[in-house]
C-alpha positions as CSV (number, residue, x, y, z in Angstrom):
1,M,-25.9,3.6,2.4
2,H,-24.4,6.8,3.1
3,S,-21.5,7.1,5.5
4,R,-21.6,9.8,8.4
5,R,-18.4,11.7,9.2
6,S,-18.4,12.9,12.5
7,T,-17.8,16.9,12.5
8,A,-17.6,16.9,16.5
9,R,-14.5,18.7,17.2
10,L,-12.5,17.1,19.8
11,L,-10.1,18.6,22.3
12,T,-9.4,18.8,26.1
13,L,-10.6,21.6,28.5
14,D,-7.4,22.9,28.8
15,R,-7.5,24.0,25.1
16,L,-11.1,25.2,25.2
17,T,-11.4,28.8,24.3
18,P,-13.0,30.8,26.8
19,H,-16.5,31.7,26.9
20,R,-17.0,28.7,24.4
21,S,-19.5,25.5,25.4
22,A,-18.7,22.1,25.2
23,R,-19.7,18.6,26.6
24,V,-17.7,16.2,28.6
25,R,-16.6,13.3,26.6
26,R,-14.3,11.4,28.9
27,I,-11.7,11.9,31.6
28,D,-8.3,10.3,31.0
29,V,-6.2,10.9,33.9
30,G,-3.2,8.7,32.1
31,A,-3.0,10.7,28.9
32,A,-2.2,13.8,31.3
33,R,0.1,12.2,33.5
34,Q,-2.1,12.7,36.8
35,P,-2.8,10.3,39.6
36,A,-5.5,7.7,39.2
37,E,-7.6,9.4,41.8
38,R,-7.9,12.8,39.9
39,A,-10.3,11.0,38.0
40,Q,-12.9,10.6,41.0
41,Q,-12.0,14.3,42.1
42,L,-13.1,15.6,38.8
43,A,-16.2,13.5,38.6
44,D,-17.1,14.6,42.3
45,I,-17.3,18.4,41.0
46,G,-19.4,17.3,38.0
47,L,-17.2,16.6,35.3
48,V,-18.9,13.4,33.8
49,P,-19.9,12.3,30.6
50,G,-22.6,14.4,28.8
51,E,-22.2,17.5,31.3
52,H,-21.7,20.8,29.6
53,V,-18.7,22.9,30.6
54,A,-17.4,26.3,29.7
55,V,-14.2,28.1,30.5
56,V,-14.9,31.3,32.0
57,A,-11.6,33.1,32.8
58,R,-7.7,32.1,32.9
59,A,-5.3,33.7,35.1
60,W,-3.0,36.2,34.1
61,P,-0.4,35.7,32.8
62,G,0.0,32.1,31.9
63,G,-3.6,30.9,31.9
64,D,-3.3,28.7,35.2
65,P,-5.6,27.9,37.0
66,M,-8.6,28.6,34.9
67,V,-12.0,29.1,36.1
68,V,-14.7,26.4,34.4
69,C,-18.4,26.6,34.7
70,I,-20.1,23.3,35.3
71,G,-23.6,23.4,35.4
72,P,-24.7,26.2,37.6
73,S,-21.3,25.9,39.4
74,R,-18.0,27.7,38.9
75,F,-14.6,26.0,39.8
76,A,-11.0,26.8,39.5
77,L,-8.9,23.9,38.1
78,R,-5.1,23.7,37.2
79,V,-4.2,23.5,33.6
80,A,-2.8,19.8,34.3
81,E,-6.3,19.1,35.7
82,A,-8.2,20.2,32.7
83,A,-5.8,18.5,30.5
84,C,-7.7,15.1,31.7
85,V,-11.2,16.2,30.7
86,E,-11.8,15.2,26.5
87,V,-14.6,17.6,25.5
88,E,-16.6,18.2,22.4
89,M,-17.1,21.5,21.1
90,L,-20.8,22.7,20.8
91,E,-22.1,24.9,17.9
């Protein structure tokens, strides 16, 4: 029996390179030191496991806030909010 190694590259949405696609894996507000209700707010705009997401743009200078595309919609997120979203990069 062969062991399958996962080649998925996991990172948080705040670290996703602009114009790269990813799939939401989970929301973890604790790791980003955000209030518990932030998880529901992120889910309400469509950041749920399995959803495709991409970073469209970042404010200059500093990159905060950032514009993300979730399905056909675009939203501005603070970097601290995006840090709550674990994503898997798509090839």
